[in-house]
NUVOPA-485374 format. One record per residue: x, y negated, z of N, C-alpha, C in turn; residue number from 1. Coordinates in Angstrom, 2 decimals. Last residue first. Layout:
# NUVOPA-485374
X,Y,Z,X,Y,Z,X,Y,Z,NUM
...
END
This chain:
# NUVOPA-485374
7.27,29.72,19.51,7.09,30.75,20.55,8.17,31.83,20.42,263
8.17,26.33,19.07,8.16,27.70,18.56,8.05,28.68,19.72,262
5.96,23.64,20.03,7.21,24.40,20.16,7.07,25.81,19.63,261
4.19,21.72,17.55,4.17,22.58,18.73,5.48,23.35,18.81,260
5.13,18.41,16.45,4.83,19.82,16.25,4.81,20.56,17.58,259
3.47,15.23,16.80,4.61,16.12,16.96,4.16,17.55,16.78,258
2.63,11.78,16.46,2.36,13.18,16.14,3.62,13.99,16.35,257
0.93,8.79,17.51,2.14,9.61,17.37,1.70,11.03,17.03,256
-0.39,5.47,17.18,-0.52,6.91,17.06,0.87,7.56,17.03,255
-1.75,2.61,18.97,-0.76,3.28,18.13,-0.93,4.79,18.21,254
-3.23,1.26,20.85,-3.63,1.10,19.46,-2.61,1.70,18.49,253
-2.91,3.58,23.37,-3.38,2.22,23.07,-3.85,2.13,21.64,252
-1.87,6.26,21.90,-1.45,5.48,23.06,-1.80,4.01,22.79,251
-2.86,9.41,20.85,-3.05,7.98,20.73,-2.66,7.30,22.04,250
-1.54,12.22,19.09,-1.85,11.54,20.34,-1.98,10.04,20.07,249
-1.72,15.32,17.53,-1.84,13.87,17.37,-2.22,13.28,18.71,248
0.21,18.06,16.81,-0.59,17.44,17.84,-0.55,15.93,17.64,247
0.23,20.72,14.43,0.64,19.40,14.87,-0.32,18.89,15.93,246
1.20,23.55,12.66,0.51,23.05,13.85,1.09,21.72,14.33,245
1.15,22.89,9.09,1.77,23.45,10.28,1.11,22.86,11.51,244
0.17,21.47,6.85,0.42,22.90,6.77,1.20,23.50,7.91,243
-0.67,18.88,6.69,0.77,19.12,6.55,1.15,20.60,6.60,242
-3.50,19.17,6.89,-2.90,18.33,5.85,-1.44,18.69,5.61,241
-3.89,20.73,9.15,-4.32,21.24,7.85,-3.63,20.47,6.72,240
-2.90,18.90,11.02,-2.27,20.21,10.88,-2.63,20.83,9.53,239
-4.75,16.84,10.76,-3.36,16.59,10.40,-2.61,17.91,10.21,238
-7.13,18.10,11.66,-7.03,17.60,10.29,-5.58,17.39,9.86,237
-6.38,18.77,14.36,-6.83,19.78,13.41,-6.66,19.32,11.96,236
-5.77,16.30,15.49,-4.73,17.33,15.39,-5.12,18.38,14.36,235
-7.24,13.60,13.58,-7.24,14.59,14.65,-6.10,15.59,14.44,234
-8.56,11.14,12.31,-7.14,11.40,12.58,-7.05,12.30,13.81,233
-11.32,10.79,12.30,-10.73,11.73,11.34,-9.25,12.03,11.60,232
-12.11,8.91,14.19,-12.74,10.22,14.20,-12.03,11.25,13.33,231
-10.55,6.64,13.82,-10.83,7.08,15.18,-11.40,8.49,15.23,230
-10.58,6.13,11.10,-9.36,6.68,11.69,-9.62,7.23,13.09,229
-13.37,7.11,9.15,-12.81,6.24,10.18,-11.62,6.89,10.88,228
-12.31,9.14,6.31,-13.29,8.44,7.13,-12.62,7.57,8.16,227
-11.46,12.34,5.19,-11.57,10.92,4.85,-12.64,10.29,5.72,226
-9.43,15.21,4.54,-10.34,14.47,5.40,-10.34,13.02,4.96,225
-8.34,16.38,2.24,-8.52,17.18,3.45,-9.53,16.53,4.38,224
-8.53,16.32,-1.21,-8.83,15.59,0.01,-9.07,16.57,1.15,223
-5.79,17.57,-3.16,-7.17,17.64,-2.71,-7.35,16.89,-1.40,222
-3.10,17.60,-3.81,-4.02,16.92,-4.70,-5.46,16.90,-4.28,221
-1.86,18.83,-1.64,-1.88,19.50,-2.94,-2.97,18.93,-3.86,220
-3.75,16.87,0.50,-2.79,17.98,0.43,-2.96,18.68,-0.92,219
-4.56,13.93,2.28,-4.55,14.66,1.02,-3.44,15.71,1.03,218
-6.63,11.84,4.13,-5.58,12.85,4.16,-5.69,13.70,2.91,217
-7.31,8.56,4.85,-7.52,9.59,3.83,-6.35,10.55,3.93,216
-8.75,6.51,7.33,-7.66,7.38,6.92,-8.15,8.35,5.86,215
-9.45,3.13,8.47,-9.81,4.42,7.87,-8.57,5.21,7.47,214
-8.45,0.77,9.63,-9.76,1.27,10.03,-10.07,2.69,9.58,213
-5.84,-0.98,11.10,-6.23,-0.07,10.03,-7.44,0.72,10.48,212
-5.37,-2.22,13.51,-6.20,-2.92,12.54,-6.57,-2.08,11.34,211
-1.99,-1.31,14.04,-3.29,-1.67,14.61,-4.09,-2.49,13.59,210
-0.48,0.74,11.48,-0.55,-0.50,12.26,-1.92,-0.66,12.88,209
1.14,3.67,11.26,-0.20,3.11,11.13,-0.32,1.90,12.06,208
3.50,4.91,11.70,3.55,3.70,10.89,2.18,3.07,10.67,207
3.01,7.26,12.96,3.62,6.19,13.75,3.67,4.87,13.00,206
2.24,9.01,11.03,1.16,8.32,11.77,1.72,7.19,12.62,205
3.88,9.11,7.93,4.03,9.13,9.38,2.91,8.36,10.07,204
3.91,8.77,5.25,4.02,10.15,5.73,3.81,10.23,7.23,203
1.67,6.48,3.52,2.77,6.79,4.42,2.79,8.29,4.69,202
0.09,3.82,1.85,0.55,5.20,1.78,1.70,5.39,2.76,201
-2.62,1.71,2.38,-1.20,1.94,2.64,-0.91,3.43,2.61,200
-4.80,-0.68,1.26,-4.52,0.75,1.21,-3.02,0.92,1.38,199
-7.15,-3.24,2.14,-5.78,-2.72,2.09,-5.77,-1.20,2.01,198
-8.83,-6.26,1.28,-8.90,-4.84,1.57,-7.51,-4.24,1.34,197
-7.10,-9.31,2.32,-7.80,-8.44,1.38,-7.98,-7.03,1.93,196
-7.88,-11.44,5.16,-6.95,-10.64,4.37,-7.73,-9.73,3.42,195
-9.63,-12.63,6.84,-9.50,-13.24,5.52,-8.55,-12.46,4.62,194
-9.42,-11.34,9.26,-10.65,-11.13,8.48,-10.58,-11.73,7.08,193
-6.59,-9.69,10.24,-7.02,-10.99,9.73,-8.27,-10.80,8.87,192
-5.62,-7.24,10.84,-6.68,-7.76,11.71,-7.18,-9.14,11.29,191
-3.60,-6.89,8.98,-4.78,-6.01,8.92,-5.93,-6.54,9.75,190
-1.69,-8.76,9.84,-2.36,-8.94,8.56,-3.66,-8.13,8.51,189
-0.92,-7.61,12.25,-1.45,-8.98,12.26,-2.23,-9.25,10.96,188
0.06,-5.21,11.28,-1.08,-5.22,12.17,-1.74,-6.58,12.23,187
2.25,-6.05,9.85,1.14,-5.46,9.11,-0.12,-5.43,9.97,186
3.83,-6.87,12.02,3.38,-7.86,11.04,2.21,-7.33,10.20,185
4.24,-4.40,13.32,3.64,-5.53,14.04,3.08,-6.56,13.06,184
5.53,-2.97,11.32,4.23,-2.51,11.79,3.50,-3.64,12.52,183
7.94,-4.43,11.17,7.03,-4.42,10.03,5.63,-3.99,10.46,182
9.02,-3.91,13.69,8.78,-5.30,13.28,7.77,-5.34,12.14,181
9.26,-1.16,13.56,8.35,-1.74,14.53,8.05,-3.20,14.20,180
11.18,-0.85,11.48,9.83,-0.29,11.36,8.85,-0.97,12.30,179
13.40,-2.14,12.57,12.80,-2.65,11.35,11.38,-2.14,11.16,178
13.91,-0.46,14.77,13.59,-1.87,14.96,12.90,-2.46,13.76,177
14.42,2.03,13.47,13.33,1.88,14.44,12.92,0.43,14.63,176
15.10,1.36,9.96,15.44,1.89,11.28,14.29,1.58,12.24,175
13.49,2.31,6.87,13.76,1.34,7.92,14.21,2.03,9.20,174
12.70,4.11,4.94,14.10,3.68,4.95,14.45,2.69,6.03,173
9.38,2.96,4.69,10.36,3.98,4.31,11.77,3.39,4.34,172
7.34,1.21,5.16,8.33,1.36,6.22,9.41,2.39,5.89,171
5.63,1.29,2.93,6.34,0.04,3.24,7.42,0.19,4.30,170
4.42,3.20,1.01,5.45,3.53,2.00,6.27,2.30,2.40,169
2.92,0.92,-0.81,3.45,2.27,-1.01,4.64,2.49,-0.09,168
0.06,-0.84,-0.57,1.38,-0.75,0.03,1.86,0.70,-0.06,167
-2.15,-3.06,-2.07,-1.66,-1.69,-2.06,-0.22,-1.66,-1.57,166
-4.97,-5.02,-1.66,-3.54,-4.96,-1.42,-3.13,-3.50,-1.26,165
-7.39,-6.80,-3.38,-6.99,-5.47,-2.94,-5.48,-5.45,-2.82,164
-7.59,-9.37,-4.12,-8.76,-8.80,-3.46,-8.48,-7.41,-2.92,163
-4.79,-11.66,-3.66,-5.48,-10.51,-4.25,-6.71,-10.10,-3.45,162
-3.29,-14.15,-3.99,-4.50,-14.04,-3.18,-5.35,-12.88,-3.67,161
-0.86,-13.94,-5.22,-2.01,-14.26,-6.09,-3.33,-14.23,-5.34,160
0.84,-13.20,-3.10,0.99,-14.51,-3.74,-0.24,-14.90,-4.56,159
1.02,-10.75,-1.95,-0.07,-11.61,-1.49,-0.13,-12.94,-2.24,158
3.30,-9.68,-3.01,2.04,-9.02,-3.34,0.84,-9.87,-2.94,157
5.22,-11.30,-1.77,5.01,-11.41,-3.21,3.65,-10.81,-3.61,156
5.08,-10.31,0.82,4.75,-11.71,0.56,4.44,-11.92,-0.92,155
6.02,-7.77,0.22,4.66,-7.91,0.72,4.19,-9.35,0.53,154
8.62,-8.39,-0.56,7.71,-7.82,-1.54,6.26,-7.87,-1.08,153
9.72,-9.32,1.85,9.64,-10.20,0.69,8.63,-9.70,-0.32,152
9.61,-6.99,3.36,8.79,-8.12,3.77,8.65,-9.13,2.63,151
11.47,-5.46,1.92,10.08,-5.02,2.02,9.16,-6.16,2.43,150
13.83,-6.91,2.27,13.27,-6.72,0.93,11.80,-6.35,1.01,149
14.18,-6.64,5.02,13.96,-7.98,4.45,13.38,-7.89,3.04,148
14.66,-3.88,5.22,13.49,-4.48,5.85,13.16,-5.84,5.29,147
17.09,-3.68,3.80,15.90,-2.95,3.36,14.63,-3.56,3.95,146
18.60,-6.96,3.44,18.51,-5.63,4.02,17.23,-4.97,3.53,145
19.63,-8.74,0.46,18.77,-8.52,1.62,18.91,-7.10,2.16,144
20.91,-9.23,-1.87,21.73,-9.25,-0.66,20.92,-8.94,0.60,143
19.08,-9.32,-3.94,19.99,-8.18,-3.86,20.84,-8.14,-2.61,142
17.89,-11.81,-3.68,17.14,-10.62,-3.33,18.05,-9.41,-3.12,141
19.75,-14.41,-2.16,19.48,-13.59,-3.34,18.86,-12.27,-2.91,140
18.28,-17.03,-0.19,19.12,-15.83,-0.31,18.77,-15.07,-1.58,139
16.48,-19.02,0.15,17.54,-19.25,-0.83,18.50,-18.08,-0.97,138
14.76,-18.03,2.16,14.22,-18.40,0.85,15.29,-18.57,-0.22,137
15.14,-17.22,4.74,15.84,-16.46,3.70,15.46,-16.92,2.29,136
13.64,-18.24,6.74,15.04,-18.64,6.72,15.82,-18.01,5.57,135
11.16,-17.02,6.43,11.28,-18.45,6.13,12.74,-18.88,6.00,134
10.29,-14.46,6.93,11.35,-14.63,5.94,11.61,-16.10,5.60,133
8.07,-13.54,8.35,9.35,-13.70,9.03,10.53,-13.90,8.11,132
5.71,-13.60,7.03,6.40,-12.31,7.10,7.77,-12.42,7.73,131
5.07,-16.28,7.13,4.18,-15.32,7.80,4.84,-13.97,7.97,130
7.03,-17.29,5.47,7.06,-17.63,6.89,6.21,-16.64,7.68,129
6.11,-16.32,3.04,7.40,-15.86,3.56,7.53,-16.15,5.05,128
3.74,-17.80,2.86,3.69,-16.34,2.95,4.99,-15.77,3.49,127
4.76,-20.39,2.67,3.87,-20.05,3.78,3.79,-18.53,3.96,126
6.22,-20.26,0.27,6.93,-20.53,1.54,6.06,-20.13,2.74,125
4.11,-19.82,-1.54,5.19,-18.84,-1.40,5.93,-19.02,-0.08,124
2.64,-22.21,-1.20,2.02,-20.92,-0.86,3.10,-19.86,-0.65,123
4.50,-24.08,-2.11,4.00,-24.16,-0.73,3.38,-22.84,-0.30,122
4.84,-23.30,-4.78,5.96,-23.22,-3.85,5.48,-23.24,-2.40,121
2.23,-23.79,-5.73,2.84,-22.46,-5.84,3.96,-22.30,-4.82,120
1.96,-26.53,-5.26,1.09,-25.61,-4.52,1.62,-24.18,-4.58,119
3.72,-27.69,-7.08,4.03,-27.75,-5.66,3.20,-26.75,-4.86,118
3.99,-25.41,-9.89,3.67,-26.68,-9.26,3.92,-26.59,-7.76,117
6.11,-24.03,-12.37,5.44,-23.92,-11.08,5.13,-25.31,-10.54,116
6.30,-22.90,-15.37,6.21,-24.24,-14.79,5.41,-24.15,-13.48,115
8.65,-20.51,-16.60,7.36,-20.86,-16.01,7.44,-22.24,-15.38,114
10.73,-19.37,-17.91,10.42,-20.77,-18.23,9.08,-21.20,-17.64,113
11.67,-17.26,-15.65,12.13,-17.59,-17.00,11.86,-19.05,-17.29,112
12.20,-14.92,-13.10,11.96,-16.33,-13.41,12.51,-16.63,-14.80,111
10.74,-11.68,-13.25,11.92,-12.54,-13.34,11.52,-13.97,-13.71,110
8.27,-10.53,-13.17,9.24,-10.12,-12.15,10.47,-11.02,-12.13,109
4.95,-11.97,-13.44,6.27,-11.63,-13.95,7.16,-11.17,-12.81,108
2.53,-13.20,-12.92,2.55,-11.78,-13.24,3.86,-11.31,-13.81,107
2.70,-15.73,-12.02,2.59,-15.57,-13.48,2.60,-14.11,-13.89,106
2.98,-15.34,-9.34,1.91,-16.23,-9.78,1.66,-16.13,-11.28,105
5.30,-13.91,-9.00,4.04,-13.16,-9.00,2.88,-14.02,-9.49,104
7.33,-15.74,-8.77,7.09,-15.17,-10.10,5.80,-14.37,-10.16,103
7.49,-16.31,-6.01,6.76,-17.21,-6.89,6.46,-16.61,-8.26,102
9.12,-14.26,-4.95,7.71,-14.36,-4.55,6.93,-15.20,-5.56,101
11.53,-14.78,-6.22,10.95,-13.44,-6.28,9.48,-13.47,-5.94,100
12.09,-17.39,-5.46,11.76,-17.11,-6.86,11.08,-15.75,-6.99,99
12.68,-16.90,-2.73,11.57,-17.77,-3.10,11.13,-17.52,-4.54,98
14.96,-15.25,-3.00,13.75,-14.74,-2.34,12.54,-15.59,-2.73,97
16.49,-15.55,-6.26,16.33,-15.89,-4.85,15.03,-15.29,-4.30,96
18.08,-13.05,-8.28,17.00,-14.00,-8.08,16.84,-14.31,-6.59,95
19.80,-10.99,-8.54,20.39,-12.32,-8.38,19.35,-13.41,-8.16,94
18.25,-8.71,-8.95,19.00,-8.82,-7.71,19.56,-10.22,-7.46,93
14.95,-8.62,-10.12,16.33,-9.01,-10.39,17.09,-9.29,-9.10,92
12.84,-5.86,-9.44,13.21,-7.22,-9.09,14.67,-7.53,-9.42,91
12.24,-3.22,-9.80,12.05,-4.12,-10.95,12.55,-5.53,-10.69,90
12.50,-1.97,-7.39,13.49,-1.63,-8.43,13.38,-2.54,-9.64,89
10.24,-2.82,-6.03,11.56,-3.31,-5.61,12.60,-3.08,-6.69,88
8.25,-1.32,-7.24,8.29,-2.75,-7.48,9.67,-3.31,-7.12,87
8.84,1.22,-6.23,8.87,1.01,-7.68,8.95,-0.48,-8.01,86
8.46,0.85,-3.47,9.80,1.14,-4.00,9.88,0.83,-5.49,85
6.05,-1.85,-3.11,6.58,-0.51,-2.88,7.94,-0.36,-3.53,84
3.02,-3.55,-3.39,4.40,-3.59,-2.93,4.85,-2.17,-2.65,83
0.53,-5.38,-5.09,1.16,-4.09,-4.84,2.61,-4.29,-4.42,82
-2.73,-6.76,-5.45,-1.35,-6.94,-5.01,-0.74,-5.58,-4.69,81
-5.01,-7.57,-7.92,-4.49,-6.47,-7.10,-3.04,-6.78,-6.73,80
-5.67,-9.39,-9.74,-6.55,-9.33,-8.58,-6.09,-8.27,-7.58,79
-4.00,-9.00,-11.90,-3.71,-10.12,-10.99,-4.57,-10.14,-9.74,78
-5.35,-6.73,-13.16,-4.18,-6.55,-12.31,-3.81,-7.76,-11.44,77
-7.45,-7.57,-14.87,-7.74,-6.94,-13.58,-6.53,-6.97,-12.63,76
-6.34,-8.48,-17.17,-7.16,-9.41,-16.41,-7.44,-8.88,-15.01,75
-5.09,-6.22,-17.97,-4.25,-7.39,-17.77,-5.02,-8.53,-17.10,74
-7.10,-4.42,-18.44,-6.34,-4.27,-17.20,-5.45,-5.47,-16.94,73
-10.20,-4.99,-19.49,-8.85,-5.40,-19.82,-8.01,-5.38,-18.54,72
-12.27,-2.11,-19.16,-11.91,-3.46,-18.75,-10.49,-3.74,-19.22,71
-12.80,0.53,-19.38,-13.74,-0.38,-20.02,-13.47,-1.83,-19.68,70
-10.88,1.79,-18.02,-11.12,2.27,-19.37,-12.08,1.37,-20.12,69
-12.47,1.47,-14.97,-11.19,1.69,-15.62,-11.43,2.38,-16.96,68
-14.93,-0.88,-14.42,-14.68,0.52,-14.74,-13.37,0.66,-15.50,67
-15.00,-3.15,-11.71,-14.73,-2.93,-13.13,-14.38,-1.46,-13.36,66
-15.17,-3.62,-9.00,-16.39,-3.72,-9.79,-16.22,-3.47,-11.27,65
-12.61,-3.03,-8.13,-13.12,-4.40,-7.99,-14.31,-4.64,-8.92,64
-12.65,-0.26,-10.08,-11.75,-1.09,-9.29,-12.29,-2.51,-9.30,63
-13.75,2.96,-10.53,-14.19,1.58,-10.49,-13.24,0.82,-9.56,62
-13.33,5.83,-12.45,-12.71,4.94,-11.47,-13.29,3.54,-11.63,61
-14.24,9.24,-13.03,-14.42,7.82,-13.25,-13.83,7.02,-12.10,60
-12.89,12.23,-14.68,-13.50,11.47,-13.59,-13.59,10.00,-13.92,59
-9.62,13.18,-15.90,-11.08,13.31,-15.85,-11.60,12.52,-14.66,58
-7.20,11.84,-15.86,-7.47,12.79,-16.93,-8.97,13.01,-17.05,57
-7.04,8.31,-15.06,-7.28,9.71,-14.74,-7.48,10.55,-15.99,56
-4.30,6.10,-15.59,-5.67,6.47,-15.90,-5.87,7.95,-15.60,55
-2.38,3.78,-13.87,-2.51,5.19,-14.25,-3.99,5.49,-14.45,54
-2.54,1.19,-13.14,-1.40,1.55,-13.97,-1.44,3.01,-14.41,53
-4.46,0.41,-11.34,-4.84,0.41,-12.77,-3.68,0.74,-13.69,52
-4.12,0.86,-8.71,-3.48,-0.34,-9.25,-3.79,-0.55,-10.72,51
-5.31,3.30,-8.31,-5.94,2.12,-7.70,-5.36,0.82,-8.23,50
-3.42,4.91,-9.57,-4.77,4.79,-10.14,-5.43,3.52,-9.62,49
-1.34,4.60,-7.78,-1.15,4.15,-9.16,-2.48,4.03,-9.90,48
-2.44,5.83,-5.56,-2.14,4.40,-5.51,-1.95,3.84,-6.91,47
-2.58,8.48,-6.43,-3.81,7.76,-6.11,-3.58,6.25,-6.09,46
0.18,8.94,-6.67,-0.68,9.03,-7.85,-1.99,8.29,-7.62,45
0.96,8.80,-4.02,1.38,7.72,-4.92,0.58,7.75,-6.22,44
-0.32,11.23,-3.12,-0.59,9.91,-2.52,-0.23,8.78,-3.48,43
0.09,13.84,-3.77,-0.70,13.04,-4.70,-0.98,11.64,-4.21,42
1.87,15.43,-2.40,0.44,15.64,-2.16,-0.44,14.90,-3.16,41
4.59,15.13,-2.46,3.96,15.84,-3.57,2.47,16.05,-3.41,40
5.04,15.25,1.04,5.61,14.96,-0.27,4.89,15.78,-1.34,39
1.84,15.16,2.85,3.24,15.54,2.63,3.74,15.10,1.27,38
-0.15,12.29,3.87,0.03,13.60,3.25,1.50,13.89,3.04,37
-2.44,9.54,4.10,-1.44,10.43,4.70,-1.35,11.73,3.92,36
-3.26,6.29,3.74,-3.29,7.56,3.01,-2.12,8.40,3.50,35
-5.30,4.01,5.42,-3.98,4.63,5.36,-4.15,5.98,4.67,34
-7.25,1.11,4.74,-7.07,2.56,4.68,-5.60,2.93,4.73,33
-9.41,-1.21,5.80,-7.96,-1.00,5.71,-7.70,0.49,5.84,32
-12.17,-3.04,4.38,-11.59,-1.87,5.03,-10.09,-1.82,4.82,31
-13.12,-5.16,2.88,-12.72,-5.40,4.25,-12.13,-4.23,4.97,30
-15.22,-3.23,0.83,-14.63,-4.55,1.08,-14.33,-4.72,2.57,29
-14.47,0.29,0.86,-15.38,-0.85,0.90,-14.62,-2.14,1.19,28
-13.50,2.84,-1.14,-12.97,1.86,-0.20,-13.87,0.64,-0.27,27
-14.07,6.30,-1.76,-14.44,4.90,-1.94,-13.88,4.06,-0.81,26
-13.61,9.27,-3.62,-13.17,8.42,-2.50,-13.60,6.99,-2.78,25
-12.93,12.42,-4.84,-13.95,11.38,-4.73,-13.67,10.59,-3.46,24
-10.87,14.34,-6.88,-10.94,13.47,-5.70,-12.08,12.47,-5.85,23
-9.98,16.54,-8.51,-11.39,16.25,-8.24,-11.57,15.44,-6.95,22
-6.80,16.38,-7.63,-7.75,17.39,-8.10,-9.16,17.08,-7.61,21
-3.68,15.14,-8.74,-4.84,14.98,-7.85,-5.96,15.78,-8.49,20
-2.09,16.77,-10.32,-1.46,15.93,-9.31,-2.48,15.47,-8.27,19
-2.39,19.88,-11.62,-3.21,18.77,-11.13,-2.48,18.01,-10.04,18
-0.65,21.00,-14.44,-0.68,20.93,-12.99,-1.46,19.69,-12.56,17
-0.31,20.94,-17.18,-1.15,21.98,-16.63,-1.28,21.98,-15.12,16
1.17,18.62,-17.52,1.77,19.93,-17.83,1.01,21.06,-17.16,15
-0.92,16.96,-15.34,0.31,16.84,-16.10,0.91,18.23,-16.27,14
-3.92,15.41,-14.50,-3.27,16.67,-14.85,-2.05,16.38,-15.71,13
-5.92,14.10,-12.14,-4.81,13.73,-13.01,-4.00,14.99,-13.25,12
-9.39,13.57,-11.47,-8.24,14.48,-11.56,-7.19,13.86,-12.48,11
-12.16,12.54,-9.62,-10.98,12.14,-10.39,-9.89,13.21,-10.32,10
-14.83,12.29,-8.67,-14.35,13.53,-9.31,-13.12,13.26,-10.18,9
-14.64,8.94,-8.50,-15.64,10.01,-8.53,-15.08,11.17,-9.35,8
-13.60,6.22,-6.62,-13.17,7.33,-7.45,-14.23,8.42,-7.36,7
-13.66,2.83,-6.13,-14.48,4.05,-6.09,-13.96,5.05,-7.11,6
-13.01,-0.13,-4.43,-12.43,1.00,-5.15,-13.38,2.18,-5.01,5
-14.57,-1.91,-3.24,-13.50,-2.48,-4.05,-12.81,-1.38,-4.85,4
-18.05,-1.87,-2.75,-16.82,-1.08,-2.87,-15.81,-1.85,-3.72,3
-19.68,-4.18,-0.51,-19.47,-3.57,-1.81,-18.16,-2.82,-1.83,2
-21.62,-3.86,2.47,-20.36,-4.21,1.82,-20.25,-3.50,0.47,1
END
């Protein structure tokens, strides 16, 4: 398999502080990665690099076979789907759910004078149906619940049939029911052999959907562990990542973690 993402000795430095520090990491075609770490660890910075919206201070980055810094990012970005809090904040609140998804076909956030054809609308409706949003196509984006917005944005991220899908804390802010519904749908997507390679950032192992194959753990900008989730998602690695004793348990195809009681 070829790599859809390769970072070699990548650092991002701001005001003398390394947000990520000499990170080397590769994602192969068809892999589904979860990126775990505490607040401020550098997870979103890595995702911004993978999306081509952030250039490293040092090191080299290859995205979908193209070297960052030597490629027109405006040609590269349509090949990458991204959903997260930052994208949600860019969406016009009065725009309908269907319009919100369809605008991705033109790389825009707001509907203006684009000329959509029937295939655009059919694809948008099919993606919304897949994410459980078929009944909401005419609703305004600003009236949706947090879970409905997140599912809309994932549908939007898939609109251009991307080769790489980036999800920045997709379950953040959801209640238990909303989280479990989203995890179930992400699991269905992750197990689809026709789905793009995926990278999902989260703080919680409970949000790892079935079908995710690999895990990257990062702490203070440095990689703690990286590899197959079955071998690398251990109590030892997670404890090192979050800086306190933690126990990881697996129940079927789901994960949980908890701290040890105080002595």
